[in-house]
N, C-alpha and C positions, 0 to 999 in steps of 0.2 A: 103640470107638471108635479105641481101642489094636490091632484087630485089621484096623481100616479105612488104618491108616497105614503095619501092616508089610506088607499087599497095595500098597499104594504105594509104598513101599520096594525090595520084590520086584519091580515091575514097572519102577522106575528101575533097577536094579539088572542085570537081562534085557536093558533098553535098551545100558547103555554097553556090558553085553559082546558085543552085536551088534554095535554100534558098532565095540569093540575089534578084532574079527575082522575086519570089514569092510575096515579101515585096517591090520591083519596082511595080509590077501591082498595089498589093494593095496599094498604095502609088499615079502612076496615079488615080487609079478606086477612091481614096476620093478625089485627086482635081476635076474629074469629076461630081463629084454629088457636090463638094463647089460652084462649075460654076454654075451649075443648079441651084443649091441654092440660088446663087446669081442674077442671071436673074428673078427665079419667085418674089424675093425680091423688083427690081426695077422695074414690071409691079407692083407689089399692090403699092408699090409707087407713080405710074404714075397716077394709080387708086385713090389714097386719093386724090393728089393733083387736080385733074380734079373735083373731088367734092369739093373743096375749093374755087375754081375759079367762 
């Protein structure tokens, strides 16, 4: 019975780790998207500043 409980706990831990990896990947993807958007906005600002010069 103790062996069975350990096996179930191991499965739960593995599932938690998998969920953590998915969440981390999602966060990293969001960060990359945000960085791309920031770069695009910087380019837009640069073009707007040129038109005022």
